[in-house]
N, C-alpha and C positions, 0 to 999 in steps of 0.2 A: 505494500500500498503506500504511494506517492505522500510527501508530506502536503501536499498541496489537497487529498482528499481529503484530509484528516483537518486543512485550514483553508478553506475555501474562500471564506474572508481576509485572510491575510494572501491569498494568491492574487485576489480581486484588486484588495491593496496594493500590491508591488506594481504592476501591472499598468494603475490608473499612473501611479506616480511614474513609472519610468519612460512609459512611451509619451510624461507629458514636458518633463523635463531633458530624455532622452530621445527623441524621435530617431534616430538612429539606429538604438537596439532592440534586433528583437528574442521573441519569445522560446525556447525550443523546451516542447513537453518532453523531453526523452529522460529515462531514468530519474533525480532526482529534479531536473531542468536546471537549464539556463539561460544565461542571454547574450546576444553574439553582435556585436557591431563595432560602430567606433562611439567613441567619446568626443565632443565636441574639444577646440583646443583650447576655449575659455567661456566653461558655462558658470563662472561667477557672476556675484552680484554685486562685480566694480567694473569700470572702465580696462577692458584689455590693456597692457602695457601696449606702446610702442615697438613697433620691431619683435612683437611675440613669435609672425609667423614666418618669419624670417628663419629665426632658431628652431622651432617646431616643426613648422610646414602646416599648412590651413587643412589637411584631410581628416585631422583632432586622430587618435591616437584605438587602432582595432584592440578589441580586449575579448577574453570567456569569461563571463560570470556564473562560475560552479558554482549549483548550490547541490549542499548536501543535506542526505535523509532527516537529519536533525535537526533539519531548517525549521524555524524561524528562529528559536535557542542558540544555536552554533551560527557563525554567520558563514555568506557565502564568499567560497576565494574567488578572487581579482587578477586576473591573469593576464599584464599585458603580453600583445602580439607584435608590436613595433613601438616601439621600440623594444626588443626581450633584453631581457637581464640578460649579461653574462655571468658563466655557471660561478667563475669566483665572485661577483657578487651576491652570490645567496649569501656566502658566509663575511661577511663583512656590514654588520650593525647597521651602518652609516648611507648604507641605499636601499633599505628599508625592503628587501628581498625575502619570501623565509625562504628555507631550503625545498622548500620545492618548484619556486620559481613565482610564485604567487605574492603580491602585494601584501607587505605588513602594515597596515591602517588604523590597525588599535595600537596602544600604549599595554593595553592586556584584558587576558579576558574578561574580564568585567567589566570590559568598557563598552559592551556588547549588551543589551537587557532580553531582546527576542523580540521585545516594541519598537527598535531603532527604525529608522528608516532606510532599505536599501541604497537613497538617493544618497545621502550622507556617505554611505562609502565609495559610492562612483564620483560622487564630488572630490572626495581623499582621491581619487583612483587619477583625474582630469589632471587634481595638482602634482601628484607625484610626477604627470610626465613632465614637469615646467620645472619641477625641484630638480629632476632626472636629465636632465640638457645641463642647468644650472651648475650641477654638482660633476658631469663628463666634461665641462667647459676649466671647470677647474676653480670657479669664482665663488664656490661656497663648499667646504669640507664634508660634510653634511647635512643630510635630509632634515628641515627642522619637526622639532614631536610634535606639532602642532598639524602641520602641515602651512600652505598659506589659504586655502580656501575662504579664512575672511580676514586673513594678516597681511597686508598689501606693502610689508617690512622688505621684501627682496622681490618686489616688482620693477625695482629701479635697474638689478644687474640682470637684467636680459639683453640691457644694451652693450653692458660689461663683457656679456660671455659672446657677443656676438662681435666687439672688438677685438677680442682676447681670438677670437678663431681666425680672424683674416686681419692680419694687424695693417694699417696707411703703409703700400707699398713704398720705399722709402727712394731719395730723388737720388738721379746717380753726379757723384763726384763731377 
């Protein structure tokens, strides 16, 4: 028996919330279920930083969101597909990636109550994409504890990451 047979209202809630906020995700009712598709580059409630799309692209991040049979008591696992973290990054806490390649989006298991919205995790995953680009560009040493969903303190680093990636060419002497 699937979790949604036991929790049909929760499935309806998730489908409503996800399709409203992330219309490029599609519900796949195989096994315990999953979402597949793309998260937008900037789904946050503040203005998109200048040059963001130069850093991470226009298409958004493709993801697979795998539910488990214990959902909603256990959060779904979100796997970024492009960029996919390197296996060596799975072992470094600064990348916020679990050992199986899914994103580490909660500080501890108690942070998910079972009543939380999956949209909150999807927003954090979209923020992970931006922080991952900043980390790979060496403008931050580690991802933030709380993420960038509501914290604009790192938005200015996007331009810095682009400048470091392609420094201005020097004039010939």
